All heavy atoms as an XYZ file, in Angstrom:
916
protein
N       0.849     -1.170      0.000
C       0.000      0.000      0.000
C       0.897      1.237      0.000
O       1.810      1.344      0.794
C      -0.893     -0.041      1.241
C      -1.979      0.979      1.223
S      -3.286      0.621      2.401
C      -3.091      1.979      3.502
N       0.608      2.184     -0.897
C       1.393      3.413     -0.910
C       0.481      4.605     -0.647
O      -0.693      4.449     -0.337
C       2.178      3.559     -2.218
C       1.290      3.681     -3.445
O       0.171      4.199     -3.333
O       1.725      3.276     -4.537
N       1.023      5.814     -0.771
C       0.265      7.012     -0.417
C      -0.931      7.258     -1.332
O      -1.813      8.041     -1.004
C       1.183      8.223     -0.426
C       1.762      8.526     -1.802
C       2.851      9.566     -1.769
O       3.582      9.616     -0.777
O       2.959     10.313     -2.745
N      -0.986      6.572     -2.461
C      -2.107      6.737     -3.379
C      -3.202      5.705     -3.162
O      -4.130      5.599     -3.948
C      -1.620      6.655     -4.833
C      -0.747      7.843     -5.201
O      -0.967      8.936     -4.631
O       0.157      7.680     -6.027
N      -3.096      4.929     -2.089
C      -4.067      3.886     -1.793
C      -4.741      4.150     -0.451
O      -4.214      4.861      0.400
C      -3.378      2.519     -1.719
C      -2.757      2.094     -3.039
O      -3.280      2.483     -4.087
O      -1.748      1.376     -3.000
N      -5.914      3.578     -0.283
C      -6.600      3.591      1.006
C      -7.039      2.176      1.311
O      -7.194      1.354      0.419
C      -7.832      4.533      1.012
C      -7.415      5.972      0.848
C      -8.837      4.146     -0.038
N      -7.252      1.907      2.576
C      -7.714      0.594      2.990
C      -9.227      0.569      2.890
O      -9.917      1.405      3.477
C      -7.262      0.316      4.429
C      -7.338     -1.105      4.910
C      -6.460     -2.010      4.032
C      -6.880     -1.207      6.348
N      -9.751     -0.365      2.117
C     -11.187     -0.467      1.923
C     -11.881     -1.052      3.126
O     -11.246     -1.532      4.073
N     -13.224     -1.047      3.135
C     -13.999     -1.540      4.264
C     -13.776     -3.026      4.534
O     -13.966     -3.484      5.648
C     -15.447     -1.254      3.877
C     -15.421     -0.961      2.430
C     -14.043     -0.527      2.069
N     -13.366     -3.762      3.528
C     -13.107     -5.186      3.730
C     -11.606     -5.447      3.872
O     -11.141     -6.555      3.709
C     -13.688     -6.005      2.574
C     -13.069     -5.638      1.238
O     -12.354     -4.617      1.163
O     -13.296     -6.366      0.272
N     -10.869     -4.383      4.200
C      -9.416     -4.427      4.416
C      -8.629     -4.705      3.141
O      -7.487     -5.110      3.201
C      -9.039     -5.418      5.523
C      -9.733     -5.112      6.803
N      -9.450     -3.985      7.543
C     -10.729     -5.746      7.445
C     -10.237     -3.966      8.607
N     -11.019     -5.007      8.576
N      -9.244     -4.488      1.994
C      -8.511     -4.572      0.732
C      -8.012     -3.170      0.398
O      -8.530     -2.179      0.881
C      -9.412     -5.100     -0.376
O     -10.487     -4.212     -0.591
N      -7.004     -3.101     -0.415
C      -6.432     -1.813     -0.800
C      -7.202     -1.278     -2.010
O      -7.382     -1.975     -3.002
C      -4.935     -1.977     -1.135
C      -4.365     -0.665     -1.641
C      -4.178     -2.457      0.090
N      -7.679     -0.059     -1.897
C      -8.433      0.603     -2.961
C      -7.671      1.873     -3.333
O      -7.314      2.661     -2.457
C      -9.857      0.961     -2.491
C     -10.617      1.700     -3.575
C     -10.614     -0.274     -2.041
N      -7.405      2.099     -4.625
C      -6.688      3.330     -4.998
C      -7.540      4.568     -4.740
O      -8.735      4.571     -4.985
C      -6.411      3.150     -6.496
C      -7.332      2.091     -6.956
C      -7.735      1.273     -5.768
N      -6.907      5.617     -4.216
C      -7.613      6.878     -3.976
C      -8.262      7.390     -5.260
O      -9.324      7.994     -5.226
C      -6.641      7.941     -3.462
C      -6.309      7.837     -2.013
C      -5.422      9.014     -1.618
C      -4.898      8.857     -0.228
N      -3.967      9.924      0.135
N      -7.611      7.130     -6.379
C      -8.140      7.573     -7.667
C      -9.587      7.123     -7.833
O     -10.438      7.872     -8.284
C      -7.286      7.019     -8.810
C      -7.832      7.319    -10.181
C      -7.530      8.518    -10.806
C      -8.653      6.416    -10.834
C      -8.044      8.803    -12.072
C      -9.166      6.694    -12.089
C      -8.864      7.896    -12.705
N      -9.872      5.896     -7.448
C     -11.208      5.342     -7.619
C     -12.224      6.087     -6.758
O     -13.342      6.334     -7.188
C     -11.195      3.860     -7.224
C     -12.156      2.973     -7.952
C     -11.663      2.745     -9.369
C     -12.268      1.643     -7.245
N     -11.833      6.456     -5.555
C     -12.752      7.115     -4.630
C     -12.912      8.603     -4.910
O     -13.952      9.178     -4.636
C     -12.275      6.911     -3.191
C     -12.127      5.470     -2.737
C     -11.632      5.432     -1.305
C     -13.427      4.706     -2.877
N     -11.873      9.228     -5.445
C     -11.888     10.675     -5.633
C     -12.100     11.096     -7.077
O     -12.209     12.275     -7.372
C     -10.565     11.256     -5.119
C     -10.361     11.009     -3.643
C      -8.967     11.378     -3.148
O      -8.091     11.699     -3.992
O      -8.762     11.334     -1.929
N     -12.163     10.129     -7.967
C     -12.254     10.406     -9.395
C     -13.575     11.078     -9.749
O     -14.637     10.640     -9.341
C     -12.113      9.088    -10.160
C     -12.215      9.229    -11.640
N     -11.302      9.939    -12.385
C     -13.130      8.756    -12.514
C     -11.660      9.887    -13.657
N     -12.760      9.187    -13.760
N     -13.495     12.148    -10.504
C     -14.686     12.824    -11.016
C     -15.167     12.040    -12.235
O     -14.478     11.985    -13.249
C     -14.344     14.270    -11.400
C     -15.525     15.083    -11.839
C     -16.497     15.385    -10.717
O     -16.060     15.562     -9.575
O     -17.701     15.441    -11.010
N     -16.309     11.439    -12.119
C     -16.832     10.586    -13.179
C     -17.148     11.426    -14.415
O     -17.873     12.411    -14.335
C     -18.098      9.846    -12.707
C     -18.658      8.982    -13.809
C     -17.788      9.000    -11.471
N     -16.594     11.027    -15.552
C     -16.813     11.790    -16.775
C     -18.024     11.267    -17.545
O     -18.447     10.127    -17.380
C     -15.570     11.729    -17.675
O     -15.501     10.490    -18.342
N     -18.543     12.109    -18.401
C     -19.677     11.740    -19.242
C     -19.301     10.574    -20.157
O     -20.090      9.649    -20.359
C     -20.155     12.960    -20.062
C     -21.213     12.560    -21.070
C     -20.668     14.051    -19.148
N     -18.083     10.593    -20.693
C     -17.647      9.513    -21.586
C     -17.558      8.178    -20.843
O     -17.936      7.143    -21.391
C     -16.299      9.857    -22.220
C     -16.328     10.969    -23.262
C     -14.915     11.291    -23.726
C     -17.206     10.592    -24.439
N     -17.061      8.199    -19.618
C     -16.988      6.962    -18.832
C     -18.386      6.407    -18.565
O     -18.628      5.213    -18.714
C     -16.270      7.209    -17.503
C     -14.800      7.483    -17.657
C     -14.174      8.074    -16.421
O     -14.886      8.386    -15.443
O     -12.951      8.239    -16.434
N     -19.297      7.292    -18.187
C     -20.673      6.850    -17.927
C     -21.304      6.342    -19.218
O     -21.987      5.310    -19.225
C     -21.523      7.987    -17.309
C     -21.060      8.248    -15.872
C     -23.003      7.668    -17.345
C     -21.283      7.088    -14.910
N     -21.087      7.031    -20.319
C     -21.661      6.597    -21.599
C     -21.175      5.196    -21.971
O     -21.979      4.342    -22.362
C     -21.303      7.589    -22.701
N     -19.883      4.950    -21.830
C     -19.347      3.617    -22.128
C     -19.895      2.574    -21.153
O     -20.261      1.466    -21.553
C     -17.817      3.632    -22.080
C     -17.125      2.321    -22.439
C     -17.533      1.846    -23.831
C     -15.611      2.482    -22.353
N     -19.995      2.936    -19.886
C     -20.553      2.019    -18.891
C     -22.010      1.690    -19.209
O     -22.442      0.540    -19.080
C     -20.428      2.610    -17.493
N     -22.764      2.680    -19.650
C     -24.175      2.473    -19.992
C     -24.316      1.524    -21.171
O     -25.156      0.620    -21.158
C     -24.874      3.822    -20.271
C     -26.217      3.628    -20.939
C     -25.036      4.597    -18.982
N     -23.493      1.714    -22.191
C     -23.544      0.816    -23.350
C     -23.269     -0.621    -22.905
O     -23.991     -1.551    -23.279
C     -22.544      1.259    -24.441
C     -22.393      0.207    -25.516
C     -22.986      2.579    -25.045
N     -22.255     -0.802    -22.073
C     -21.940     -2.147    -21.570
C     -23.082     -2.692    -20.722
O     -23.461     -3.849    -20.844
C     -20.661     -2.112    -20.723
O     -19.572     -1.722    -21.496
N     -23.612     -1.831    -19.853
C     -24.694     -2.239    -18.951
C     -25.937     -2.643    -19.726
O     -26.559     -3.662    -19.431
C     -25.013     -1.091    -17.989
C     -26.094     -1.392    -16.992
C     -25.844     -2.250    -15.934
C     -27.338     -0.809    -17.100
C     -26.837     -2.524    -14.995
C     -28.336     -1.077    -16.180
C     -28.086     -1.933    -15.124
N     -26.286     -1.871    -20.728
C     -27.495     -2.168    -21.496
C     -27.326     -3.384    -22.394
O     -28.319     -3.969    -22.827
C     -27.938     -0.925    -22.267
C     -28.454      0.137    -21.315
C     -28.950      1.390    -21.985
O     -28.722      1.573    -23.210
O     -29.563      2.213    -21.283
N     -26.087     -3.788    -22.660
C     -25.836     -5.015    -23.414
C     -25.966     -6.271    -22.550
O     -26.028     -7.375    -23.072
C     -24.431     -4.997    -24.041
C     -24.389     -4.156    -25.309
O     -25.468     -3.797    -25.823
O     -23.276     -3.847    -25.769
N     -25.985     -6.086    -21.242
C     -26.114     -7.239    -20.335
C     -27.568     -7.685    -20.273
O     -28.483     -6.862    -20.258
C     -25.659     -6.860    -18.925
S     -23.929     -6.428    -18.827
N     -27.763     -8.970    -20.233
C     -29.119     -9.505    -20.101
C     -29.447     -9.619    -18.614
O     -28.995    -10.532    -17.939
C     -29.199    -10.875    -20.773
O     -30.467    -11.424    -20.574
N     -30.232     -8.662    -18.119
C     -30.560     -8.628    -16.699
C     -32.046     -8.865    -16.441
O     -32.520     -8.630    -15.336
C     -30.125     -7.294    -16.093
C     -28.620     -7.041    -16.111
C     -28.326     -5.608    -15.726
C     -27.913     -7.992    -15.188
N     -32.769     -9.307    -17.451
C     -34.190     -9.567    -17.284
C     -34.399    -10.611    -16.194
O     -33.791    -11.675    -16.213
C     -34.819    -10.057    -18.589
C     -34.770     -8.992    -19.668
O     -34.709     -7.804    -19.315
O     -34.777     -9.364    -20.859
N     -35.226    -10.277    -15.242
C     -35.548    -11.217    -14.174
C     -34.479    -11.336    -13.099
O     -34.599    -12.159    -12.200
N     -33.444    -10.523    -13.173
C     -32.395    -10.609    -12.159
C     -32.810     -9.833    -10.910
O     -33.644     -8.925    -10.967
C     -31.070    -10.069    -12.695
O     -31.179     -8.700    -12.979
N     -32.231    -10.198     -9.798
C     -32.539     -9.510     -8.546
C     -31.859     -8.143     -8.558
O     -30.853     -7.941     -9.238
C     -32.085    -10.339     -7.318
C     -32.844    -11.643     -7.246
C     -30.590    -10.588     -7.339
N     -32.399     -7.168     -7.805
C     -31.849     -5.812     -7.829
C     -30.355     -5.733     -7.512
O     -29.635     -4.951     -8.119
C     -32.672     -5.078     -6.770
C     -33.970     -5.797     -6.751
C     -33.619     -7.239     -7.007
N     -29.890     -6.545     -6.596
C     -28.477     -6.484     -6.235
C     -27.581     -6.880     -7.404
O     -26.488     -6.328     -7.566
C     -28.200     -7.376     -5.025
C     -26.850     -7.190     -4.357
C     -26.635     -5.734     -3.958
C     -26.728     -8.087     -3.148
N     -28.043     -7.788     -8.239
C     -27.279     -8.157     -9.428
C     -27.155     -6.966    -10.380
O     -26.103     -6.749    -10.978
C     -27.920     -9.334    -10.168
C     -27.767    -10.642     -9.425
O     -26.916    -10.724     -8.514
O     -28.498    -11.588     -9.755
N     -28.223     -6.184    -10.512
C     -28.180     -4.995    -11.373
C     -27.140     -4.002    -10.865
O     -26.396     -3.416    -11.632
C     -29.552     -4.311    -11.431
C     -30.573     -5.053    -12.248
C     -31.941     -4.361    -12.230
N     -31.924     -2.927    -12.428
C     -31.830     -2.315    -13.613
N     -31.740     -3.025    -14.712
N     -31.841     -0.995    -13.690
N     -27.070     -3.835     -9.545
C     -26.107     -2.921     -8.935
C     -24.685     -3.398     -9.188
O     -23.817     -2.630     -9.586
C     -26.379     -2.797     -7.420
C     -25.223     -2.157     -6.703
C     -27.659     -2.030     -7.177
N     -24.444     -4.677     -8.962
C     -23.111     -5.245     -9.147
C     -22.659     -5.113    -10.594
O     -21.526     -4.714    -10.868
C     -23.089     -6.722     -8.713
O     -23.522     -6.807     -7.348
C     -21.724     -7.321     -8.826
N     -23.546     -5.423    -11.523
C     -23.212     -5.310    -12.946
C     -22.968     -3.854    -13.322
O     -22.022     -3.542    -14.060
C     -24.322     -5.941    -13.818
C     -24.119     -5.608    -15.290
C     -24.368     -7.444    -13.616
N     -23.773     -2.937    -12.815
C     -23.591     -1.511    -13.122
C     -22.218     -1.029    -12.646
O     -21.510     -0.338    -13.382
C     -24.692     -0.679    -12.465
N     -21.831     -1.401    -11.430
C     -20.529     -0.972    -10.918
C     -19.393     -1.609    -11.718
O     -18.413     -0.950    -12.048
C     -20.400     -1.302     -9.428
C     -19.254     -0.563     -8.766
C     -19.345      0.805     -8.521
C     -18.080     -1.217     -8.424
C     -18.295      1.500     -7.946
C     -17.024     -0.528     -7.843
C     -17.138      0.831     -7.596
O     -16.088      1.512     -7.032
N     -19.545     -2.882    -12.065
C     -18.532     -3.554    -12.883
C     -18.401     -2.910    -14.262
O     -17.296     -2.793    -14.797
C     -18.842     -5.041    -13.027
C     -18.601     -5.822    -11.744
O     -17.911     -5.298    -10.830
O     -19.097     -6.959    -11.638
N     -19.522     -2.479    -14.836
C     -19.473     -1.798    -16.138
C     -18.720     -0.484    -16.028
O     -17.949     -0.122    -16.924
C     -20.892     -1.568    -16.676
S     -21.713     -3.071    -17.241
N     -18.921      0.237    -14.931
C     -18.185      1.488    -14.734
C     -16.689      1.210    -14.579
O     -15.859      1.908    -15.151
C     -18.716      2.240    -13.517
C     -17.975      3.526    -13.277
C     -17.984      4.634    -14.074
C     -17.100      3.823    -12.193
N     -17.168      5.617    -13.530
C     -16.614      5.141    -12.380
C     -16.691      3.121    -11.074
C     -15.744      5.750    -11.496
C     -15.820      3.726    -10.191
C     -15.352      5.027    -10.404
N     -16.340      0.159    -13.822
C     -14.925     -0.194    -13.681
C     -14.322     -0.554    -15.039
O     -13.183     -0.199    -15.333
C     -14.754     -1.348    -12.696
C     -15.089     -1.030    -11.235
C     -15.023     -2.306    -10.397
C     -14.172      0.043    -10.678
N     -15.094     -1.237    -15.873
C     -14.635     -1.563    -17.224
C     -14.407     -0.310    -18.056
O     -13.438     -0.227    -18.823
N     -15.281      0.677    -17.898
C     -15.103      1.945    -18.613
C     -13.843      2.661    -18.126
O     -13.090      3.217    -18.932
C     -16.325      2.842    -18.418
N     -13.590      2.623    -16.827
C     -12.354      3.219    -16.303
C     -11.136      2.537    -16.900
O     -10.161      3.195    -17.255
C     -12.298      3.109    -14.777
C     -13.119      4.096    -13.966
C     -12.902      3.846    -12.473
C     -12.781      5.527    -14.318
N     -11.196      1.202    -16.991
C     -10.089      0.457    -17.599
C      -9.847      0.902    -19.040
O      -8.704      1.017    -19.477
C     -10.362     -1.050    -17.577
C      -9.972     -1.708    -16.267
O      -9.193     -1.100    -15.501
O     -10.437     -2.829    -16.022
N     -10.933      1.166    -19.764
C     -10.800      1.572    -21.164
C     -10.170      2.960    -21.291
O      -9.361      3.193    -22.183
C     -12.172      1.556    -21.845
N     -10.545      3.872    -20.395
C     -10.039      5.245    -20.478
C      -8.733      5.470    -19.721
O      -8.046      6.459    -19.945
C     -11.098      6.234    -19.982
C     -12.215      6.437    -20.965
C     -13.444      5.836    -20.764
C     -12.032      7.220    -22.091
C     -14.473      6.010    -21.676
C     -13.062      7.399    -23.007
C     -14.283      6.788    -22.802
N      -8.420      4.582    -18.797
C      -7.202      4.712    -17.988
C      -6.493      3.355    -17.960
O      -6.470      2.665    -16.935
C      -7.545      5.159    -16.560
C      -8.395      6.386    -16.509
N      -7.884      7.653    -16.641
C      -9.741      6.528    -16.360
C      -8.870      8.530    -16.566
N      -9.999      7.878    -16.406
N      -5.922      2.933    -19.094
C      -5.320      1.599    -19.184
C      -4.144      1.414    -18.213
O      -3.471      2.368    -17.837
C      -4.847      1.508    -20.635
C      -4.957      2.863    -21.213
C      -5.787      3.704    -20.317
N      -3.980      0.166    -17.817
C      -2.851     -0.190    -16.973
C      -3.139     -0.234    -15.489
O      -2.284     -0.616    -14.699
N      -4.343      0.146    -15.084
C      -4.664      0.168    -13.653
C      -5.434     -1.064    -13.183
O      -5.516     -1.317    -11.993
C      -5.472      1.420    -13.298
C      -4.688      2.686    -13.445
N      -3.746      3.095    -12.539
C      -4.693      3.627    -14.421
C      -3.214      4.230    -12.928
N      -3.774      4.583    -14.083
N      -6.039     -1.799    -14.105
C      -6.820     -2.997    -13.774
C      -7.892     -2.706    -12.720
O      -7.952     -3.321    -11.668
C      -5.895     -4.122    -13.313
C      -6.610     -5.457    -13.222
O      -7.634     -5.631    -13.918
O      -6.158     -6.314    -12.450
N      -8.742     -1.721    -13.014
C      -9.787     -1.318    -12.073
C     -10.819     -2.414    -11.815
O     -11.463     -2.420    -10.772
C     -10.488     -0.052    -12.567
C      -9.648      1.181    -12.453
C      -9.213      1.839    -13.586
C      -9.271      1.663    -11.219
C      -8.432      2.974    -13.486
C      -8.485      2.800    -11.106
C      -8.063      3.460    -12.243
N     -10.982     -3.329    -12.746
C     -11.997     -4.376    -12.576
C     -11.784     -5.203    -11.314
O     -12.714     -5.767    -10.782
C     -12.032     -5.292    -13.790
C     -12.654     -4.638    -14.997
C     -12.716     -5.633    -16.145
N     -13.040     -4.969    -17.365
C     -14.274     -4.964    -17.889
N     -15.238     -5.589    -17.294
N     -14.491     -4.345    -19.024
N     -10.583     -5.235    -10.815
C     -10.329     -6.028     -9.605
C     -10.908     -5.369     -8.355
O     -10.890     -5.951     -7.280
C      -8.836     -6.288     -9.443
C      -8.008     -5.071     -9.242
C      -6.517     -5.394     -9.332
N      -5.779     -4.177     -9.458
C      -4.914     -3.729     -8.577
N      -4.642     -4.456     -7.516
N      -4.284     -2.596     -8.755
N     -11.447     -4.155     -8.486
C     -12.007     -3.454     -7.340
C     -13.535     -3.493     -7.319
O     -14.183     -2.599     -6.785
C     -11.512     -2.002     -7.305
C     -10.028     -1.914     -7.166
C      -9.240     -1.528     -8.235
C      -9.412     -2.255     -5.975
C      -7.867     -1.462     -8.116
C      -8.037     -2.200     -5.844
C      -7.263     -1.810     -6.918
N     -14.093     -4.556     -7.874
C     -15.542     -4.736     -7.822
C     -16.001     -4.937     -6.387
O     -15.194     -5.043     -5.458
N     -17.291     -4.975     -6.205
C     -17.849     -5.141     -4.863
C     -17.462     -6.495     -4.281
O     -17.639     -7.522     -4.924
C     -19.370     -4.997     -4.916
C     -19.850     -3.601     -5.279
C     -21.320     -3.624     -5.673
C     -19.631     -2.661     -4.113
N     -16.959     -6.486     -3.069
C     -16.532     -7.728     -2.416
C     -17.725     -8.400     -1.732
O     -18.773     -7.776     -1.508
C     -15.451     -7.428     -1.372
O     -16.023     -6.731     -0.272
N     -17.562     -9.655     -1.380
C     -18.616    -10.384     -0.660
C     -18.921     -9.708      0.675
O     -20.079     -9.623      1.088
C     -18.207    -11.838     -0.429
C     -18.187    -12.642     -1.715
O     -18.852    -12.231     -2.695
O     -17.514    -13.684     -1.751
N     -17.882     -9.211      1.348
C     -18.084     -8.529      2.630
C     -18.910     -7.257      2.437
O     -19.834     -6.985      3.209
C     -16.734     -8.199      3.272
C     -16.791     -7.568      4.657
C     -17.440     -8.528      5.650
C     -15.400     -7.199      5.127
N     -18.602     -6.499      1.391
C     -19.381     -5.287      1.117
C     -20.827     -5.638      0.781
O     -21.755     -4.967      1.223
C     -18.754     -4.504     -0.035
C     -17.448     -3.831      0.336
C     -16.748     -3.203     -0.833
O     -16.720     -3.814     -1.926
O     -16.223     -2.096     -0.660
N     -21.014     -6.691      0.007
C     -22.373     -7.078     -0.392
C     -23.178     -7.678      0.760
O     -24.385     -7.866      0.634
C     -22.314     -8.063     -1.565
C     -21.824     -7.443     -2.875
C     -21.629     -8.512     -3.937
C     -22.786     -6.372     -3.361
N     -22.535     -7.952      1.871
C     -23.269     -8.457      3.034
C     -23.475     -7.370      4.086
O     -24.069     -7.613      5.130
C     -22.534     -9.650      3.652
O     -21.299     -9.242      4.203
N     -23.008     -6.155      3.818
C     -23.145     -5.040      4.752
C     -24.519     -4.393      4.571
O     -24.825     -3.855      3.506
C     -22.030     -4.021      4.509
C     -22.045     -2.895      5.519
O     -23.079     -2.217      5.646
O     -21.015     -2.687      6.177
N     -25.337     -4.439      5.606
C     -26.704     -3.905      5.523
C     -26.742     -2.416      5.198
O     -27.639     -1.954      4.489
C     -27.459     -4.154      6.836
C     -27.787     -5.616      7.041
O     -27.792     -6.379      6.056
O     -28.044     -6.006      8.198
N     -25.772     -1.658      5.698
C     -25.737     -0.225      5.431
C     -25.566      0.037      3.934
O     -26.308      0.812      3.335
C     -24.601      0.420      6.230
C     -24.531      1.920      6.038
O     -25.593      2.579      5.982
O     -23.400      2.441      5.921
N     -24.585     -0.631      3.337
C     -24.363     -0.463      1.895
C     -25.545     -0.989      1.096
O     -26.000     -0.345      0.148
C     -23.074     -1.161      1.455
C     -22.759     -1.089     -0.038
C     -22.611      0.356     -0.507
C     -21.507     -1.879     -0.362
N     -26.070     -2.133      1.479
C     -27.201     -2.703      0.744
C     -28.406     -1.769      0.761
O     -29.082     -1.593     -0.252
C     -27.579     -4.066      1.316
C     -26.557     -5.167      1.123
C     -27.049     -6.469      1.738
C     -26.236     -5.358     -0.339
N     -28.676     -1.166      1.901
C     -29.791     -0.229      1.990
C     -29.620      0.946      1.051
O     -30.561      1.364      0.372
N     -28.408      1.464      0.988
C     -28.132      2.594      0.088
C     -28.251      2.175     -1.374
O     -28.794      2.901     -2.201
C     -26.737      3.137      0.328
C     -26.535      3.771      1.677
C     -25.134      4.301      1.781
N     -24.704      4.453      3.150
C     -23.539      4.981      3.481
N     -22.712      5.400      2.546
N     -23.201      5.095      4.738
N     -27.707      0.995     -1.690
C     -27.728      0.536     -3.080
C     -29.132      0.178     -3.541
O     -29.512      0.479     -4.672
C     -26.806     -0.666     -3.255
C     -25.317     -0.363     -3.221
C     -24.516     -1.654     -3.209
C     -24.916      0.505     -4.395
N     -29.897     -0.470     -2.692
C     -31.236     -0.876     -3.108
C     -32.134      0.320     -3.385
O     -33.001      0.264     -4.252
C     -31.853     -1.818     -2.076
C     -31.219     -3.201     -2.058
C     -31.840     -4.061     -0.974
C     -31.317     -3.892     -3.404
N     -31.906      1.424     -2.680
C     -32.720      2.614     -2.971
C     -32.420      3.141     -4.370
O     -33.299      3.699     -5.024
C     -32.507      3.695     -1.913
O     -31.204      4.216     -1.996
N     -31.196      2.939     -4.862
C     -30.892      3.373     -6.228
C     -31.643      2.523     -7.244
O     -32.043      3.012     -8.287
C     -29.376      3.314     -6.544
O     -28.937      1.978     -6.499
C     -28.577      4.175     -5.602
N     -31.836      1.243     -6.929
C     -32.538      0.339     -7.842
C     -34.042      0.560     -7.770
O     -34.726      0.664     -8.789
C     -32.215     -1.135     -7.509
C     -33.037     -2.070     -8.382
C     -30.738     -1.413     -7.683
N     -34.571      0.663     -6.573
C     -36.015      0.754     -6.396
C     -36.600      2.060     -6.923
O     -37.743      2.106     -7.344
C     -36.372      0.582     -4.918
C     -36.006     -0.781     -4.338
C     -36.288     -0.807     -2.843
C     -36.756     -1.897     -5.049
N     -35.819      3.124     -6.879
C     -36.320      4.424     -7.312
C     -35.646      4.889     -8.595
O     -35.510      6.070     -8.849
C     -36.149      5.451     -6.194
C     -36.850      5.040     -4.943
C     -36.127      4.593     -3.843
C     -38.227      5.036     -4.869
C     -36.770      4.184     -2.689
C     -38.892      4.635     -3.719
C     -38.157      4.201     -2.623
N     -35.246      3.932     -9.428
C     -34.550      4.229    -10.684
C     -35.568      4.421    -11.805
O     -36.052      3.472    -12.381
C     -33.587      3.081    -11.025
C     -32.970      3.237    -12.397
O     -32.690      4.388    -12.778
O     -32.782      2.225    -13.080
N     -35.896      5.684    -12.063
C     -36.832      5.992    -13.150
C     -36.196      6.874    -14.212
O     -36.839      7.237    -15.181
C     -38.059      6.732    -12.602
C     -38.874      5.854    -11.667
O     -38.839      4.619    -11.820
O     -39.548      6.419    -10.780
N     -34.935      7.230    -14.012
C     -34.309      8.227    -14.879
C     -33.332      7.641    -15.890
O     -32.553      8.366    -16.479
C     -33.585      9.267    -14.018
C     -34.553     10.051    -13.151
O     -35.684     10.303    -13.606
O     -34.178     10.401    -12.024
N     -33.329      6.335    -16.082
C     -32.470      5.727    -17.083
C     -31.137      5.245    -16.551
O     -30.770      5.469    -15.403
N     -30.407      4.568    -17.423
C     -29.163      3.910    -17.042
C     -28.058      4.872    -16.634
O     -27.268      4.570    -15.747
C     -28.672      3.021    -18.184
O     -29.603      1.998    -18.444
N     -27.971      6.030    -17.275
C     -26.914      6.990    -16.923
C     -27.024      7.409    -15.462
O     -26.056      7.351    -14.706
C     -26.983      8.231    -17.798
S     -26.415      7.982    -19.477
N     -28.196      7.817    -15.075
C     -28.416      8.263    -13.692
C     -28.245      7.094    -12.721
O     -27.692      7.257    -11.640
C     -29.797      8.872    -13.553
C     -29.997      9.591    -12.243
C     -31.296     10.358    -12.361
N     -31.560     11.444    -11.531
C     -30.852     12.543    -11.342
N     -29.702     12.665    -11.913
N     -31.238     13.510    -10.577
N     -28.707      5.923    -13.109
C     -28.585      4.743    -12.263
C     -27.116      4.418    -11.995
O     -26.709      4.231    -10.848
C     -29.286      3.546    -12.922
C     -29.079      2.250    -12.200
C     -29.592      2.063    -10.927
C     -28.377      1.216    -12.790
C     -29.399      0.864    -10.253
C     -28.189      0.016    -12.127
C     -28.701     -0.156    -10.853
N     -26.303      4.375    -13.037
C     -24.892      4.041    -12.861
C     -24.189      5.126    -12.050
O     -23.408      4.827    -11.155
C     -24.205      3.784    -14.210
C     -24.745      2.470    -14.805
C     -22.686      3.714    -14.055
C     -24.230      2.132    -16.176
N     -24.478      6.385    -12.324
C     -23.898      7.468    -11.520
C     -24.259      7.299    -10.042
O     -23.420      7.502     -9.167
C     -24.400      8.826    -11.992
C     -23.620      9.424    -13.097
C     -24.064     10.893    -13.275
N     -23.396     11.488    -14.387
C     -22.181     12.001    -14.355
N     -21.481     11.953    -13.261
N     -21.638     12.533    -15.421
N     -25.504      6.951     -9.768
C     -25.946      6.764     -8.385
C     -25.224      5.604     -7.717
O     -24.790      5.707     -6.572
C     -27.465      6.519     -8.334
O     -28.158      7.625     -8.804
N     -25.090      4.499     -8.424
C     -24.402      3.326     -7.877
C     -22.951      3.669     -7.567
O     -22.440      3.364     -6.481
C     -24.499      2.120     -8.839
C     -23.544      1.010     -8.422
C     -25.930      1.597     -8.894
N     -22.276      4.323     -8.505
C     -20.869      4.699     -8.300
C     -20.745      5.629     -7.100
O     -19.868      5.459     -6.247
C     -20.283      5.341     -9.582
C     -18.930      5.974     -9.308
C     -20.177      4.298    -10.692
N     -21.617      6.611     -6.998
C     -21.568      7.559     -5.880
C     -21.782      6.857     -4.548
O     -21.082      7.123     -3.571
C     -22.612      8.656     -6.083
N     -22.743      5.946     -4.494
C     -23.024      5.222     -3.251
C     -21.842      4.356     -2.848
O     -21.387      4.389     -1.702
C     -24.312      4.372     -3.382
C     -24.427      3.370     -2.249
C     -25.537      5.267     -3.422
N     -21.325      3.568     -3.779
C     -20.211      2.667     -3.460
C     -18.976      3.461     -3.052
O     -18.344      3.163     -2.027
C     -19.890      1.724     -4.640
C     -18.603      0.950     -4.381
C     -21.037      0.762     -4.883
N     -18.624      4.475     -3.809
C     -17.428      5.247     -3.482
C     -17.591      6.034     -2.187
O     -16.648      6.145     -1.404
C     -17.043      6.157     -4.642
C     -16.501      5.374     -5.814
O     -16.240      4.177     -5.708
N     -16.339      6.033     -6.937
N     -18.776      6.551     -1.939
C     -19.038      7.239     -0.667
C     -18.930      6.283      0.508
O     -18.344      6.608      1.548
N     -19.470      5.099      0.355
C     -19.394      4.067      1.400
C     -17.939      3.684      1.668
O     -17.505      3.632      2.812
C     -20.191      2.848      0.940
C     -19.990      1.610      1.773
C     -20.711      1.431      2.947
C     -19.107      0.616      1.378
C     -20.538      0.287      3.709
C     -18.926     -0.522      2.136
C     -19.645     -0.689      3.308
O     -19.472     -1.819      4.062
N     -17.196      3.443      0.599
C     -15.796      3.028      0.768
C     -14.957      4.149      1.381
O     -14.092      3.888      2.213
C     -15.207      2.614     -0.575
C     -15.711      1.266     -1.025
C     -15.129      0.880     -2.370
N     -15.448     -0.508     -2.692
C     -15.169     -1.064     -3.854
N     -14.558     -0.369     -4.802
N     -15.481     -2.331     -4.071
N     -15.182      5.374      0.980
C     -14.418      6.498      1.535
C     -14.723      6.679      3.017
O     -13.840      6.963      3.819
C     -14.723      7.777      0.760
N     -15.976      6.495      3.394
C     -16.398      6.663      4.790
C     -15.872      5.523      5.668
O     -15.459      5.745      6.788
C     -17.921      6.729      4.863
C     -18.446      6.775      6.254
N     -18.328      7.898      7.040
C     -19.067      5.844      7.013
C     -18.865      7.647      8.221
N     -19.318      6.416      8.228
N     -15.904      4.314      5.136
C     -15.482      3.131      5.902
C     -13.976      2.940      5.925
O     -13.459      2.290      6.797
C     -16.113      1.869      5.309
C     -17.596      1.831      5.410
C     -17.980      1.369      6.750
N     -19.401      1.053      6.734
C     -20.066      0.718      7.783
N     -19.470      0.633      8.936
N     -21.340      0.468      7.700
N     -13.315      3.465      4.887
C     -11.874      3.213      4.726
C     -11.014      3.936      5.715
O     -11.356      4.630      6.580
């Protein structure tokens, strides 16, 4: 761990870049295209959240090569935390504004949770 990293809520190392990064329109657009290509019909809400965050990490990988952001997906410990789940499920249950807003909300919730817990 170096000065550009923080300890995540599950004691994994998370780069500060991920938590402090200003999400760009291009990153969200690429994440949305990936997200909308996924077949999520009939999936549980938590699966939609996990896929949305993974799509954003994939977009970061595309725009910032060499960092392997995909390895910072939601951990099992994070997905079992009631506080995070409550925040994430509200993004799914009240998602009426389309995939762009949904992915932005998921990213904000996860990064806010990790920054607060880290």
